[in-house]
N, C-alpha and C positions, 0 to 999 in steps of 0.2 A: 572831601574837597566836592561838591555839585561847579560841577563848567554849566555856564548860563544855555539857554537854547542860539546869542547872536555868537560866543568863541566859538562856539559845535560852527556853525555854518562859517565860518572865516576858515577854519580849522579845514572843512569837507571840500568849499573851495580852495585853498591854498589846493589839496591832499590832488584835488580837480587838475589843477592847470598845469600843477606839476605832471602830473601823467601827462596831458595834453600835447608837452611842449617834449616829451621826450621819443611819444606813435612823431610827432611834426619830424625828430631830428630821425630820428629811425625811417619815416617815407623818405625823407631828400637825402640822404646814404649812399639805400635804395636805389633811389631816382638817377644821382652819380651813377650806378656803379653796371645801373638798365642801359644810362642813356651815352654811356664810351665803346658798350656793346652792339646797341642796338638802337636805332635813335627814335621809330619806326613804334617800334614797345614802349621806349618812356615817354612817343606820345599821347598813347594808349593808356598807360601809368594813369601820367594826367588826367586822363581824361577822369577817368573809375576814380581820380582824391575827391576831382574837382564834381559830381555827382553824391559821392558819400558825404563831402560838405554839404551840400546844399541840400540833402535825405535828413542829412542831423542838424541843417538850423530850421529846415517844417516840420519835423518834430518835439519844437523845444519852444 
């Protein structure tokens, strides 16, 4: 049984969203830990995360 291109595309999109959500959860968890220990470092981490987000948007 072959999977149609459209179905395959939907599966890949769902997997991508799941992976992105897991990454965001991990980043949030790390950010909370950093914020509790060093507020300045948490701001630096936020800046780096935003830079990565902008670069990923520019690339797509």
